[in-house]
N, C-alpha and C positions, 0 to 999 in steps of 0.2 A: 705125606707131603702137605705142608701148611699152605694156606692161601698166599702168604708172603712168598714162599718158594715158587708157587705157580706164577705169580706176578713177575718175579725176577726172571724165571725161565722164559716167559713170553717176551719180556723186554729184551733179554739177551738174544733170543732167536730172531726177533724182528730186526734188531741192530745188526746181527751177523748177516742176515739176508741182504740188508741194505749195503753193507760193506762189500759183500760178495758181488753184488750187481754193479757197484760203482768204483770198486778199487781192486781190480783183479791182480795187481802187482803185490798185494799183501798176502803173505802165506796163510794157509788155513788156521794154523795155530795162533798166528798173530791176530787174525780176525776174531777168533773165539775169545782170546784174552781181552781184546778191545771191547767186544760186546759185553763180556762179564763185568769189566770195570765200569762201562757206561751204565749198565743195569744197576750196579751197586750205587753209583752216583745218583741215578734217578730215584731209587728207593730212599736214599739219604735225604734228598730234596723233599720228597713226599712226607717223610717223617718230620722234617724241620718245618714245613708249611702247616702241619697239623699240631703244632706246639711241642715238637720234639718227643722225648722219651718220658715226659712227665705227665701225670694226671692233672687235670684242671678242675677245680671245684667252683661252682657258683652257689653261694649260700644265700638263702632268702628267708632268714628267720628260722622257723622250725623245719624247713625242707632244704634239700640241696640237690644239685644236679652234678653228676660226675662225668667228665669227658675222659675216656680212657685213651692212652696213646695209641697211635695207628698200629704199632707192632703188636700190642695186646689185642686190639680189635681183630686183627687178621689171624693171630695165632690162638686166641682164646676161644674155648668152647662155650664157656658160661661166664659172662662179664660180672654177674652178680656174685660169683664165688671169689672175686678179686679181693685181696687182703686190704687194699685201700678202701674199697666200698664197705667191707665189714667193719673196719676201724671207725670210719666216719658214721656209719649207721648206729653203732653202739655207743657213740660218744655224746657229749653235750651239744646242743644246737650251736651253730657257728654265727659269728657276727656277719651281717650282710656284706657281700663283696665277692670278688674273684680271687682264688688262691692257686698257686702252683704247689703240688704235693711233692715233698722231697723226703725220701726214706732216710732216717737217721741211724737205724739198725734194722734187724730183721722183723722187729715187732712194733716199731714206733715210726711216726711220720711227723714232719714239720710242715706247717702251712705257711707259705710265703705269699703275702699280698701281691697281686698283679695290678699295678696302678695304671699301666699304659693301655689297658683294654677295659671296655665297659663291663 
């Protein structure tokens, strides 16, 4: 079970207990379904608040910092074995700035400048 699965299960259980205590007229199956849907929404909001499913790169000349998406941070055992990290580390230095990394195929990535963030 991944960390993300644990977080989702804890959210769903907490919501189910809250629904059980405050809404006894809802059936058990409906409470479980509502809790699972609510947990999925909470996870989606967390992912969105942490820049979605994309990697973010801050390039500073010869060095770069890579922000992995939340889903990868919670599911990944070793972030340094990430394909995006390996691709960036083996390439040419990047122009200073922030970029969103978008996969163009299984072996290549496109860097999209992010202008609205420092």
